[in-house]
MARFITOR-621304 format. One line per 4 residues: number of its first residue (from 1); for each residue x, y, z of N, C-alpha, C, O, CB. Coordinates in nm, 4 decimals, decimal comma, always signed. Atoms other than C-alpha are relative to their C-alpha. Glycine has a CB too. Example, Ala and Ser with C-alpha at 12.3 -4.5 7.8 and 13.67 -1.06 7.14 Angstrom:
1 = +0,0890/-0,1190/+0,0000/+1,2300/-0,4500/+0,7800/+0,0900/+0,1200/+0,0000/+0,1936/+0,1181/+0,0665/-0,0992/+0,0027/+0,1246 ~ -0,0820/-0,1190/-0,0060/+1,3670/-0,1060/+0,7140/-0,0770/+0,1090/+0,0730/-0,0261/+0,2198/+0,0899/+0,0414/+0,0462/-0,1415 .
END
This chain:
1 = +0,1176/+0,0683/-0,0480/+11,7588/+6,9668/+5,4729/-0,0922/-0,0285/-0,1179/-0,1134/+0,0573/-0,2036/-0,0719/+0,0832/+0,1083 ~ +0,0913/+0,0385/+0,1065/+11,5226/+6,7825/+5,2451/-0,1388/+0,0585/+0,0256/-0,1738/+0,0934/+0,1384/-0,0074/-0,1533/-0,0119 ~ +0,1344/-0,0573/-0,0089/+11,1725/+6,9080/+5,1731/-0,0884/-0,0790/+0,0964/-0,1626/-0,0195/+0,1745/-0,0649/+0,0043/-0,1385 ~ +0,0837/+0,0829/-0,0880/+11,0073/+6,6126/+5,3530/+0,0303/+0,0265/+0,1461/-0,0604/+0,0311/+0,2292/+0,0202/-0,1481/-0,0306 .
5 = -0,0387/-0,0249/-0,1388/+11,2029/+6,6813/+5,6689/-0,0488/+0,1383/+0,0444/-0,0977/+0,1542/+0,1563/+0,1537/-0,0112/+0,0165 ~ +0,0489/-0,1343/-0,0305/+11,1186/+7,0531/+5,6565/-0,1499/-0,0017/+0,0231/-0,1985/+0,0571/+0,1197/+0,0349/+0,0973/-0,1130 ~ +0,1453/+0,0092/-0,0133/+10,7498/+6,9754/+5,6055/-0,0363/-0,0689/+0,1314/-0,1275/-0,0253/+0,2016/-0,0612/-0,0764/-0,1199 ~ +0,0259/+0,0713/-0,1257/+10,7584/+6,7286/+5,8953/+0,0243/+0,0865/+0,1216/-0,0561/+0,0865/+0,2148/+0,0861/-0,1233/+0,0085 .
9 = -0,0304/-0,0877/-0,1139/+10,9236/+6,9772/+6,1312/-0,1041/+0,1106/+0,0150/-0,1484/+0,1401/+0,1260/+0,1392/+0,0617/-0,0162 ~ +0,1013/-0,1055/-0,0062/+10,6795/+7,2540/+6,0408/-0,1353/-0,0551/+0,0422/-0,2070/+0,0098/+0,1184/-0,0124/+0,0697/-0,1350 ~ +0,1276/+0,0616/-0,0379/+10,3806/+7,0193/+6,0730/-0,0045/-0,0281/+0,1498/-0,1062/-0,0037/+0,2147/-0,0224/-0,1300/-0,0787 ~ -0,0059/+0,0264/-0,1441/+10,4918/+6,9134/+6,4219/-0,0067/+0,1294/+0,0806/-0,0778/+0,1370/+0,1808/+0,1281/-0,0766/+0,0350 .
13 = -0,0056/-0,1266/-0,0733/+10,5642/+7,2701/+6,5322/-0,1342/+0,0729/-0,0016/-0,1731/+0,1328/+0,0986/+0,1081/+0,0898/-0,0589 ~ +0,1252/-0,0724/+0,0147/+10,2334/+7,4108/+6,4025/-0,1237/-0,0844/+0,0309/-0,2345/-0,0312/+0,0383/-0,0100/+0,0536/-0,1389 ~ +0,1139/+0,0867/-0,0274/+10,0139/+7,1091/+6,4789/-0,0927/-0,0139/-0,1200/-0,2139/-0,0276/-0,1034/-0,0774/+0,0527/+0,1182 ~ +0,0767/+0,0125/+0,1245/+9,8989/+7,0862/+6,1163/+0,0419/-0,1264/-0,0724/+0,1409/-0,1900/-0,0362/+0,0202/+0,1239/-0,0911 .
17 = -0,0347/+0,1179/+0,0788/+9,9001/+6,8059/+5,8632/+0,1091/+0,0350/-0,1013/+0,1304/+0,1517/-0,1342/-0,1251/-0,0563/-0,0721 ~ -0,1048/-0,0197/+0,1003/+10,1811/+6,7589/+5,6141/-0,0570/+0,0567/-0,1292/+0,0093/+0,1347/-0,1975/+0,0720/-0,1316/-0,0283 ~ +0,0644/-0,0504/+0,1212/+9,9367/+6,8271/+5,3299/-0,0221/+0,1511/+0,0095/-0,0013/+0,2241/-0,0874/-0,1342/-0,0722/-0,0237 ~ +0,0202/-0,1437/-0,0197/+9,8517/+7,1681/+5,4780/+0,1308/+0,0767/-0,0158/+0,1344/+0,1830/-0,0778/-0,0602/+0,0270/+0,1382 .
21 = -0,1304/-0,0657/+0,0073/+10,2195/+7,2561/+5,5112/+0,0502/+0,0007/-0,1440/+0,1074/+0,1003/-0,1884/+0,1021/-0,0703/+0,0925 ~ -0,0396/+0,0045/+0,1413/+10,2891/+7,1432/+5,1522/-0,0733/+0,1068/-0,0794/-0,0126/+0,1763/-0,1609/-0,0278/-0,1390/-0,0600 ~ +0,0788/-0,1016/+0,0695/+10,0054/+7,3655/+5,0266/+0,0503/+0,1395/+0,0350/+0,0587/+0,2263/-0,0519/-0,1493/-0,0135/+0,0355 ~ -0,0514/-0,1300/-0,0433/+10,1406/+7,6568/+5,2316/+0,1318/+0,0332/-0,0681/+0,1505/+0,1454/-0,1151/+0,0179/+0,0022/+0,1514 .
25 = -0,1297/-0,0240/+0,0637/+10,4931/+7,6183/+5,0940/-0,0145/+0,0221/-0,1503/+0,0550/+0,1060/-0,2077/+0,0943/-0,1173/+0,0264 ~ +0,0230/-0,0201/+0,1434/+10,3659/+7,5859/+4,7366/-0,0585/+0,1383/-0,0263/-0,0183/+0,2058/-0,1210/-0,0939/-0,1087/-0,0555 ~ +0,0589/-0,1328/+0,0161/+10,1538/+7,8994/+4,7778/+0,1051/+0,1081/+0,0222/+0,1069/+0,2084/-0,0491/-0,1177/+0,0192/+0,0974 ~ -0,1059/-0,0969/-0,0279/+10,4520/+8,0848/+4,9258/+0,0936/+0,0143/-0,1197/+0,1276/+0,1259/-0,1591/+0,0794/-0,0418/+0,1246 .
29 = -0,0909/-0,0079/+0,1137/+10,6781/+7,9948/+4,6348/-0,0676/+0,0635/-0,1209/-0,0027/+0,1353/-0,1970/+0,0518/-0,1388/-0,0359 ~ +0,0730/-0,0637/+0,1099/+10,4083/+8,0968/+4,3850/-0,0063/+0,1512/+0,0175/+0,0117/+0,2260/-0,0786/-0,1415/-0,0570/-0,0100 ~ +0,0069/-0,1439/-0,0270/+10,3695/+8,4370/+4,5526/+0,1366/+0,0646/-0,0216/+0,1457/+0,1706/-0,0835/-0,0494/+0,0261/+0,1441 ~ -0,1350/-0,0543/+0,0175/+10,7467/+8,4934/+4,5636/+0,0343/+0,0072/-0,1481/+0,0873/+0,1081/-0,1945/+0,1043/-0,0860/+0,0753 .
33 = -0,0324/+0,0019/+0,1426/+10,7839/+8,3932/+4,1987/-0,0778/+0,1059/-0,0767/-0,0212/+0,1731/-0,1630/-0,0284/-0,1374/-0,0587 ~ +0,0800/-0,0977/+0,0742/+10,4979/+8,6130/+4,0775/+0,0402/+0,1434/+0,0344/+0,0504/+0,2273/-0,0551/-0,1486/-0,0208/+0,0290 ~ -0,0368/-0,1371/-0,0399/+10,5975/+8,9224/+4,2781/+0,1403/+0,0343/-0,0490/+0,1634/+0,1460/-0,0952/-0,0080/+0,0163/+0,1538 ~ -0,1357/-0,0281/+0,0462/+10,9659/+8,8927/+4,1920/+0,0057/+0,0035/-0,1520/+0,0934/+0,0687/-0,2087/+0,0979/-0,1046/+0,0542 .
37 = +0,0088/-0,0101/+0,1448/+10,8718/+8,8380/+3,8288/-0,0379/+0,1397/-0,0439/-0,0091/+0,1799/-0,1566/-0,0996/-0,0995/-0,0535 ~ +0,0364/-0,1394/+0,0257/+10,7325/+9,1914/+3,8481/+0,1024/+0,0969/+0,0581/+0,0757/+0,2164/+0,0707/-0,1377/+0,0297/+0,0577 ~ -0,1123/-0,0768/-0,0572/+11,0649/+9,3128/+3,9989/-0,0377/+0,0653/+0,1328/+0,0099/+0,1743/+0,1642/+0,0466/+0,1077/-0,0988 ~ +0,0392/-0,0461/-0,1325/+10,9039/+9,3586/+4,3409/+0,0823/-0,0790/+0,1019/+0,1315/-0,1874/+0,0706/-0,1551/-0,0179/+0,0242 .
41 = -0,0724/+0,0728/-0,1029/+11,0739/+9,2595/+4,6662/-0,0980/-0,0436/+0,1086/-0,2029/+0,0178/+0,1280/+0,1142/+0,0868/+0,0597 ~ +0,0832/+0,0537/-0,1069/+10,9287/+9,0554/+4,9518/+0,0852/-0,0054/+0,1254/+0,1864/-0,0754/+0,1304/-0,0575/-0,1414/-0,0364 ~ -0,0730/-0,0046/-0,1269/+11,0448/+9,1294/+5,3054/-0,0751/-0,0815/+0,1044/-0,1954/-0,0636/+0,1238/+0,0190/+0,1466/+0,0483 ~ +0,0560/+0,0787/-0,1089/+10,9852/+8,8801/+5,5854/+0,0734/+0,0440/+0,1266/+0,1936/+0,0209/+0,1398/+0,0144/-0,1564/-0,0259 .
45 = -0,0657/-0,0504/-0,1212/+11,0519/+9,0385/+5,9273/+0,0759/-0,1101/+0,0745/+0,0281/-0,2231/+0,0846/-0,1034/+0,0632/+0,0930 ~ -0,0881/+0,0889/-0,0756/+11,3312/+8,8723/+6,1280/+0,0547/-0,1161/-0,0829/+0,1157/-0,2074/-0,0273/-0,0736/-0,0544/+0,1190 ~ -0,0521/+0,1063/+0,0859/+11,4172/+8,6515/+5,8268/+0,0858/+0,0571/-0,1103/+0,2052/+0,0280/-0,1172/-0,1136/-0,0818/-0,0596 ~ -0,0774/-0,0582/+0,1086/+11,5209/+8,8490/+5,5199/-0,0885/+0,0506/-0,1112/-0,2108/+0,0557/-0,0980/+0,0974/-0,1004/-0,0543 .
49 = +0,0697/-0,0586/+0,1139/+11,4259/+8,9957/+5,1845/+0,0360/-0,0740/-0,1279/+0,1533/-0,0916/-0,1608/+0,0337/+0,1493/-0,0133 ~ -0,0170/+0,0563/+0,1331/+11,3749/+8,8223/+4,8520/-0,0118/+0,1151/-0,0985/-0,1048/+0,1954/-0,0909/-0,1057/-0,1132/-0,0300 ~ -0,0022/-0,1131/+0,0919/+11,4598/+9,0579/+4,5700/+0,0372/-0,0467/-0,1404/+0,1255/-0,1305/-0,1585/+0,0987/+0,1076/+0,0489 ~ -0,0321/+0,0284/+0,1391/+11,4602/+9,0385/+4,1927/+0,0744/+0,1197/-0,0570/+0,0351/+0,2346/-0,0369/-0,1286/-0,0312/-0,0830 .
53 = -0,0789/-0,1069/+0,0603/+11,7200/+9,2364/+4,0052/+0,0127/-0,0278/-0,1494/+0,0411/-0,1399/-0,1915/+0,1407/+0,0114/+0,0672 ~ -0,0113/+0,0145/+0,1444/+11,7224/+9,2981/+3,6331/+0,1450/+0,0243/-0,0407/+0,2038/+0,1277/-0,0093/-0,0959/+0,0978/-0,0738 ~ -0,1361/-0,0124/+0,0521/+12,0588/+9,2377/+3,4702/-0,0107/+0,0406/-0,1459/-0,0789/-0,0257/-0,2241/+0,0814/-0,1340/+0,0164 ~ +0,0028/-0,0486/+0,1381/+12,1110/+9,4336/+3,1496/+0,0826/-0,0894/-0,0906/+0,1664/-0,1669/-0,0446/+0,0513/+0,1439/-0,0075 .
57 = -0,0809/+0,0768/+0,0939/+12,2492/+9,2796/+2,8348/+0,1429/+0,0538/+0,0023/+0,1671/+0,1718/+0,0277/-0,0597/+0,0065/-0,1439 ~ -0,1403/-0,0399/-0,0048/+12,6255/+9,2830/+2,8145/+0,0806/-0,0851/-0,0968/+0,0363/-0,1909/-0,1416/+0,0562/-0,0128/+0,1434 ~ -0,0909/+0,0710/+0,0886/+12,9154/+9,1755/+2,5983/+0,1058/-0,0675/+0,0863/+0,1674/-0,0037/+0,1716/+0,0651/+0,0965/-0,1049 ~ -0,1033/+0,0742/-0,0720/+13,1449/+8,9044/+2,7338/+0,0977/-0,0570/-0,1017/+0,0654/-0,0710/-0,2196/-0,0620/-0,1136/+0,0880 .
61 = -0,1029/+0,0569/+0,0865/+13,4649/+8,7579/+2,5926/+0,0304/-0,1405/+0,0489/+0,0604/-0,1615/+0,1665/+0,1290/+0,0883/-0,0014 ~ -0,0350/+0,1376/-0,0317/+13,5224/+8,3836/+2,5816/+0,1518/-0,0072/+0,0133/+0,2231/+0,0194/-0,0835/-0,0529/-0,0996/-0,1096 ~ -0,1457/+0,0008/-0,0174/+13,8713/+8,3397/+2,7320/+0,0703/-0,1084/-0,0815/+0,1900/-0,0978/-0,1082/+0,0334/-0,0181/+0,1455 ~ -0,0619/+0,1092/+0,0761/+13,9305/+8,0186/+2,5351/+0,0330/+0,0381/-0,1423/+0,1400/+0,0042/-0,1929/-0,0901/-0,1193/-0,0010 .
65 = -0,0247/-0,0317/+0,1399/+13,8961/+8,1596/+2,1870/-0,0037/+0,1500/-0,0300/+0,0197/+0,1905/-0,1438/-0,1008/-0,0705/-0,0855 ~ -0,0023/-0,1450/+0,0180/+13,8661/+8,5360/+2,2381/-0,1219/+0,0570/-0,0709/-0,1258/+0,1764/-0,1003/+0,1212/+0,0377/-0,0757 ~ +0,1200/-0,0495/+0,0676/+13,5247/+8,5592/+2,0718/-0,0871/+0,0790/+0,0965/-0,0997/+0,0458/+0,2143/-0,0799/-0,1164/-0,0604 ~ +0,0909/-0,0832/-0,0783/+13,2875/+8,8266/+2,1927/-0,1429/-0,0507/-0,0211/-0,1826/-0,0846/-0,1326/+0,0128/+0,1509/-0,0403 .
69 = +0,1379/+0,0472/+0,0067/+12,9306/+8,7245/+2,2746/-0,0903/+0,0981/+0,0740/-0,0486/+0,1624/+0,1703/-0,0131/-0,1429/+0,0600 ~ +0,0986/-0,0855/-0,0641/+12,6192/+8,9184/+2,3667/-0,0866/-0,0864/+0,0913/-0,1516/-0,1805/+0,0457/-0,0870/+0,0752/-0,1057 ~ +0,0828/+0,0714/-0,0969/+12,4493/+8,7936/+2,6852/-0,1302/+0,0778/+0,0132/-0,1272/+0,1974/+0,0423/+0,0728/-0,0154/+0,1395 ~ +0,1276/-0,0714/-0,0053/+12,0761/+8,8771/+2,6828/-0,0349/+0,0436/+0,1425/+0,0207/-0,0094/+0,2386/-0,1115/-0,0879/-0,0561 .
73 = +0,0407/-0,0427/-0,1339/+11,9090/+9,0596/+2,9735/-0,0757/-0,1120/+0,0712/-0,1383/-0,1966/+0,0074/-0,0873/+0,1270/-0,0078 ~ +0,0697/+0,1017/-0,0777/+11,7704/+8,8469/+3,2551/-0,0345/+0,0544/+0,1377/+0,0155/+0,1588/+0,1795/+0,0853/-0,1275/+0,0122 ~ +0,0378/-0,0347/-0,1369/+11,6129/+8,8640/+3,5983/+0,0669/-0,1003/+0,0920/+0,0528/-0,2212/+0,0733/-0,1564/+0,0003/+0,0195 ~ -0,0704/+0,0854/-0,0953/+11,8232/+8,7276/+3,8850/-0,0599/+0,0209/+0,1387/-0,0897/+0,1334/+0,1787/+0,1528/+0,0303/+0,0003 .
77 = +0,0530/-0,0062/-0,1362/+11,6935/+8,6459/+4,2314/+0,1148/+0,0132/+0,0993/+0,2235/-0,0412/+0,0796/-0,0853/-0,1255/+0,0319 ~ -0,0971/-0,0089/-0,1081/+11,8780/+8,7421/+4,5462/-0,0746/-0,0033/+0,1325/-0,1934/+0,0284/+0,1389/+0,0865/+0,1288/-0,0122 ~ +0,0569/+0,0037/-0,1343/+11,8162/+8,6971/+4,9172/+0,0966/+0,0698/+0,0923/+0,2154/+0,0378/+0,0954/-0,0279/-0,1459/+0,0474 ~ -0,0830/-0,0720/-0,0979/+11,9444/+8,9346/+5,1830/-0,0524/-0,0359/+0,1382/-0,1689/-0,0123/+0,1700/-0,0030/+0,1570/-0,0237 .
81 = +0,0372/+0,0432/-0,1336/+11,9422/+8,7983/+5,5363/-0,0204/+0,1214/+0,0902/+0,0507/+0,2210/+0,0770/+0,1070/-0,0939/+0,0585 ~ +0,0264/-0,1121/-0,0901/+11,7991/+9,0241/+5,8080/+0,1060/+0,0048/+0,1104/+0,1713/-0,0952/+0,1402/-0,1421/-0,0115/+0,0614 ~ -0,0974/-0,0152/-0,1085/+12,0177/+9,1603/+6,0856/-0,0389/-0,0819/+0,1219/+0,0483/-0,1291/+0,1948/+0,0140/+0,1467/+0,0388 ~ +0,0469/+0,0794/-0,1137/+11,8028/+8,9814/+6,3446/+0,0438/-0,1451/-0,0161/+0,0987/-0,2041/+0,0770/-0,1538/+0,0086/+0,0133 .
85 = -0,0399/+0,1389/+0,0250/+11,8626/+8,6399/+6,1863/+0,1516/-0,0124/-0,0037/+0,2066/-0,1121/+0,0432/-0,0605/-0,0511/-0,1320 ~ -0,1462/+0,0010/+0,0042/+12,2271/+8,7240/+6,1246/+0,0568/-0,0042/+0,1426/+0,1533/-0,0754/+0,1703/+0,0532/+0,1245/-0,0763 ~ -0,0428/-0,0007/-0,1395/+12,2645/+8,7986/+6,4965/-0,0249/-0,1331/+0,0686/+0,0561/-0,1764/+0,1506/-0,0708/+0,1097/+0,0752 ~ +0,0310/+0,1305/-0,0597/+12,0970/+8,4689/+6,5925/+0,0972/-0,1076/-0,0461/+0,1263/-0,2014/+0,0282/-0,1426/-0,0414/-0,0345 .
89 = -0,0915/+0,0992/+0,0546/+12,3362/+8,2753/+6,3691/+0,1412/+0,0132/+0,0541/+0,2182/-0,0828/+0,0504/+0,0028/+0,0102/-0,1487 ~ -0,1367/-0,0207/-0,0509/+12,6485/+8,4262/+6,5239/+0,0230/-0,0634/+0,1329/+0,1329/-0,0541/+0,1876/+0,0305/+0,1451/+0,0103 .
END
């Protein structure tokens, strides 16, 4: 689903303007990004949990030429769906 369609559906459902919904979604993404940047998780009841996980540096081998390379540490985002939403999807 495209962003415009999502905004339109939420605006109709909530009786708000598209501008309000855009501001809400932008604020939500900013909060998720800032909290997960601090390795915190965000749980939304009946939806799921956004979680940031720190991946340590590691050595990998390029299968093409056999050279070993060091991959720097990074933060990876993950989303775990809630059991309630999982049940609704089945």
